N, C-alpha and C positions, 0 to 999 in steps of 0.2 A: 594650295590650301583653299578651302571654301570660304567665302566671305559673306557676311550678312548683307542683304540688300535693303532698300528702303521698305518700310512696312506699309500695309494697307489696312484701312479701317472699314470693316463690313458689318458693323453693328453687333459683332460677337466678340470683340476684343481685338487686340493687336496680333496679327498673324505674320510671322516672319517666314519667308521663303529663302532658300539657299541656292546658290550656283547659277541661277538665271533670274532675269527680271520678272517681277510679279506680273506684269502685263503679258509676258510671254506665256506664263503658266496659265493665265486666264484664257488666252486664245487657243491653248491646247485642249481646253475643255469645251466640247461641242454639244449643242442641243440637237437631238435627233427627232425627226418628224417621220412617222411611219404610217402608211396605209396598208392594211393587211386584210386577208380574206381566208379565214379558217375553214377547213373541211368539217362537215357534219358526219362524225364517225358512226353515228347510229343510222343515218341515211347516207351511206358513203358515196352515193352518186351525185351529191349536191354539196354546195358550200353554204355557209352561214350568212354570207354578205359582207360587204366592206365595212371596216371600222378604222378609226384613227386613234393614235396615241402618240405620246412624246416620251423621250428618254434622254439619257446623257451618254457621252462617249469621250474617249481620250485619244489624242494623236500620239503615236509611237514613231520611231525612226523608220525610214523607207517608205513614207507616205501610206503607212498602215494606221488604221483607226480601230481601237478596241472598244467593245461594248458587251452588253449581256445578250446571249442568245434569245432570251425570252422578250427582249425589247423589239427585235426585228422578226419574231416568229411569224411565219405565214405571210411574209411581206409581199406586197405587189409593187410598192414604190417607196423609196427611202430618200429623204433629203437631210442635209446637215447645215448647221449655221454656227459661225463663230460669234463671240461676244462683241467683237469690234467691227463686224460686217453684217449689214442687214440682209444681204443677198443669201438665199438658200441655194446649195449645190446638190445636184443629184449624186447619190452614192450607189455603189454596187457591192455585193457581198463577195468576199474572197473565201471565207470558210465559216461554218457554224458547227459548234460543239455543244449539243444539248445536255450531254452528261455533266460537263462542268459549267454550263451556262455562260459560255463565252462565244463571241462572234468577232470576226475581223472584216472590216470594210475598207474601201478606198474610194477616192474621188478622181476621176480621169482628167478633170480640168486642172492643169498645173497651177493656175492662179490661186487655187484654194490654199495651197501649202506655202505660198510665198510669204516670207517674213515671220513664219510661225515656227517656234521651237517645239521639238517633240520632248515628251517626257521619258526619262530613263527609269527602267525598272530597278527598284531597290531591294532590300533584304526583308525577310519576315520580321516584323516588329516584335517586341517583347511585352509581356504583361506589364500594364500600367504605363506604357509609352503613350505619349500624346500624338494624335493624328488629326488631319484636316480633311473633311469630306466636302467635295465641290461638285456641284451639278445643278440641274434645273428641275427641282420638285414642282409638283402641281401646286397651284395657288398664285402663281406669278410667272412673268416671262423673263425675269432677270436671273443672273447667275447667283446661286446661293452658296455660302460658305459657312460651315459649322465645325466646331471642334469636338473631339471626343477622346476618350481613353480606352485602350485595349483592355478588355476585362476577361477574355477567355480565348484559348486557342485549343481546338480539339477537332476530332473527326466527327462530322455530323452529316445527315442526309440533306442534299440540296433539294429545295422545295420543287424545283422544276423537273428533276429527273429521279429523285429519290436515291441517287448515287452517293455513297459514303465517301466524302472527300474532306481534306483539311479546310477548316473554316476559322475565321477570326471574328469574334463578337466585340463590338464597340458600344460605348454608351452615347453615341450620337445617333439621332433619328435618321433612318433611311426611309424616305417616303416615296410613293409612286412618282416617277419622273427622275428621281436620283439614280435609279438603276442604270448601271453602265458607266457612271461617273467615277473619277479617280478618288482614291483616298491617298493623301500625301504625307510624307514625313521628311523633313529637311529637303523639300523640293524634289523628292523622288517618289515614283509610284510604288506604293506598298500594298495596294489592294484596289479591287473594283467593287463598288457598292452593288449589293446583290439583292438583299431583301431585308424587310423589317419585321418585327413582331407586333402584329396588329393590336393584341390585347394588352400590350405593355407600352410604357413610355420610354422613349430614348434608348431603345435597344435595336441595334442594326447589325447586319452581318456583311462581311466583305469576302471576296475571293482573294486569297493571299498569293504572294509572289511564286511559291513552289508550284501552285496549280496553273498560274498564268505561264510560267516558263515551260511547263510540260506541254501545254497547248501550243505555244509558239514553236518549241523544238519539234513537236510532232509534225508541224506543217512545213518543215524544211524541205521535205521531198515533194511538196505541192499537194498533199493529200492528208486529210485528217483521219486517223485510225481509231483514236480513243484510248481509254485507260484499260490496262490488263487486269486480270483477276487470278488469284491462286485457285479459287474454286473449292474452298473448304468452309464448313461451319464449325466453330470451336466453342468449347466450354471451359470455364476456369478449372483450376486443379488445386484450389485452396484446401479442400477437405484432406485430412491426414490419411484417412482409411482409403479414399480413392487413390491417393498417391502410392500407397502400398500395393493396392490391387493391380495397378498398372506398372508397378515395379520402377517407379521414378522417385521414390522417397530419398534416394541418395543424390538426386539431381537438384539443381536450383531452377525454379520457375518452370515454364512449360505450360502449354495449353492442349487440351484433349480434343482431337478431331471427332466430331459427332456425325458428320456426314461429308462425303465427297460428292460434288455435284457432277451429274452426267454431262458429258461433252465439255468438260473443263480441262485445263492442262494437268490437273492432279489426278484425273480419273484413270484408274488402272496403275497408278504409281503410289499415291498415299492411300490410306484406308481408314475407316472408322476404327477408333481405338488406338491409333498412332498418337503420340504426344510430341508436338513440335517444341523443341528447345530453343532454337535460334534460326534466324533467316539472315543469310550473308554474314554469319558470325556475330550478329547482333542478338544478344540474349533477350528472350521473351519471358515476361513475368507471369506469375500464376493467373493474373487477371487479363492477359492478352495485351499488355502494353510493353513499351520499351523505353529506355532512357533516351530522351530527345535532346534537350538543352538544359544545362544546369540541373534543376530539380523538376524540370517539366518532363511529362511522360505522354506518349501518344499511342493510339491503337496500332496493332501490327499491320493494319491495312495500309497505313501510310508508307511502309516500306515497299509494298507492291505498287502502290499509286505513283511512286517516284519513278518507276521504270516505264519504258516504252514497250509496246507490243513486240514480241519475239526476243526480248532481252531475257536473260536467265537469272534465276534466283537459286541460291544453294540452301537447301533445307536440311537441318540436322534434327533428327527425330528418334524417338524410342519406340520400338515394336517388340512386345513380349520381353521386355528387359534389355534388349540389345540396342545399342546406339548405332544409328545408320545415318548416312548422308547421301542425298540425291540432288541432282541439278535439274531444274525444271524450266523449259522455255515457256514463257508466259504468253497467253492468248487472251482474247476477249471472252467474257461470259455473258451470254444473253439469257436473262431471267424468263420464267414462264409467262409472266405478263410483260409484254414488250414495253420498253421505255418510251417516253414521249418522242414524237416526230421520228420514230423508227422508220416509217414510210413517208415519202414526200406526199403521197396520196394513199388513202386507206385501200387495202385490197378487199374486194367483195365478189361474190358470185351468186346469181339468183337462179333457182331451179324449181319449177313448178310453183312459184310464188314464195318459196322459202328463201330467206336472205341469210347468207353466210358471210362471216368475216373473221378476222384474227383479233384475239383479245389483246388489248394494249391499254396503257394508262389513258391515252387520248379517248378510247371508247369508254373507259370508266368515268371520265369527266363529263361525258354526255349525259350522265344521270343527275347533273346539277352541281352547284357550288359546293355542297357537302356530300359529294359522290361517295366518300367512304362510309356514309350512313345510309345512302340510297341505293347503291349498286347491289346487285344480287349477291347473296352470301356464297352461292356456288362459284362465282367469279372471284370474290375476295379471298376465298380459300386458297386460290392459287397465287394470290399476291402476298398475303400475310399469314396464312395458315400453313399446315404441313404440305399442302399441295405444291408449294414453292419449291419443295425438295425434288420434284420432277422424277418420282419413282418409276414412271412409265417411259422415261427417256424420250419425251416428245421434243420436237424442234419448235413447235408452235402450238398454241391452244386455240381451237376453233369453236366458234359459237354460232348458233342460229339465233339471230336477234329478234326476228319477227316473221309472221306469215302474212303475205299479201292475199287477201281472201279471193277464192275462186272455187268452182265446183270441184276441181281436182284435189283440193285440200280441205274440203268440208270436214269438220270434226277436229281440225287442228288449228283453227283460227285463233284460239287463245293461247297457243304455245309461243313462248317468247323467252329469250335469254337462256337458252339451253346449250350446255356444253356438249359437243358432238363426240361420241365415243367410237362408233363404228358406222361404216357405210357398206351395205351388202356383206356383212360379216368380217370386214377388213378394218383393223384398228387404224384410226386416223391420227398420224403423228405430225403432219404438216399440212398447210393449206393446199399445197400443190397436190398432195395425195387425194384430198376431197374432190378437188376440181377434176382431176384425171379420171377418177372412178365415175363421177356423175356425168361428165361430158361424153365419156366413151362407153357408157353402159348399154348393152344390148339385151339385157334381161327383160322379161315381161314386167317385173316389179322392181322397184328401188326401195330398200329399207334403210332408213336412217335411225340409229339408236343413240339415245342420249345418256348421260351419266346418271340421270334420274330414272332410268329404265323405261323411258317413253319410247314407243316405236312408231315411227311415221312411215307408212307404206303408201307409195304413189305408183299409179299405173303409168308405165313409160310410153305406152302407145300414143303418139302424137304429142308428147310432152314438150317438144321444142316449139311447136306452133302455139300451144297453150301458154308457155312462158312468154313468148313474144306479145301475145294478146294481153297478158297481165301487165307487161312493161308499158304497153301503149296506154292502157287505162289509167295507169298510175303516173304517166309522164316521166318515166324513167328512160334516159337516153340509151342505156346499154345494159346488157345482161351481166356484164362483168367489167372490172376495172382494167385499165390500159395494160398493166403488166401481165394480168391474166390472159388478155388477148394475145400477147407476144408468146406466152407458153403454148397456147392453143395452135398458133401458126407453126 
């Protein structure tokens, strides 16, 4: 039976921890010191320079240390410090999961873990439960402890990746530096502080136990694979006439498939116009939610998010009035605009002064802090518009970001941020396609066509030499990124 231990006063009231001494809990919460050097995705041959930041982390069993992925993003050096020890210890990364904003670290020096208890993962708290947030927010060097109440549990997009996952909202502030720190309930870890709402007071978000468990279970084979996707977009079926039209008026609940995404596990199995009634025999309501706990409901995406890649889901659906069942093996889904940190370094290829790369969230962020207002509409169309549906079944979206001026490209110097549609009449569906055609072209002319119907025609006679001269003038070390160099070999 768990017993109450002595209490600690941190200026926010009396906080009781259970099952382990309060001092042990405090030492299991670490301050993280990170030096990072991010790549410049608009000029992908260079980095932006070193910066420093701090965050928080939590010790788990097995000498594992849990924090946010965004805390150690683009790291070049990481150190950790315990509250009871002034010495900083060098850490190394075991795994990073940008989709769920989690990372696992360790320290090779065994002295670091001596006498320190690890935190045990608890259960998902309930609405109105009290929780304790511990970490090292900016504004001071000491450990900070605040209390909050769980106010909301739902599926929301994570700021770092835009991936829709389970999130818990609490009324305790989560400030810069708190990220990666534990949220506790009765001495157990029930969340990792993730992000706050800048325009609101005392609204914070944490990554809950189901997402943390998925991350840790995924790593049991030593490799992080990520979350699966069913690969469908759905609409509600509240309207009575709509239900009659799709012959589901005698069924309970259900959601209408409006689009099956190319290259997803449902492609060629389900189709637009099908109505999903249940997943793994869990009934789906007309609004796309299911009964979760007591009176709580969650979006159907949570059923899929609970599974690992290659696990199966049984889908019961209605097609033209007939109830059918199919079992689908789940695979990852890659959106048209690639998620953050999809590449360890951005891919690029320069040809006759034209700079080509792959469209990603990281590239969009190169347009500034409010990139969603400043990024080109042609690009945003593929992120939030109907372009996201990938009607042309592309693997990647290729963009010509800029033109490095030279005689060979006179007249095109102002062209920038153009989505590439074709090269020499061939549709471009992946970056490798573009590289292969340009690098191996033997034609007298090379024609690049954009989605805005621009035509860029270059004389290929001596273009390799011209390209090298352009690189030299602009202090660019290589015509292409390292991974492209491996393809060409």
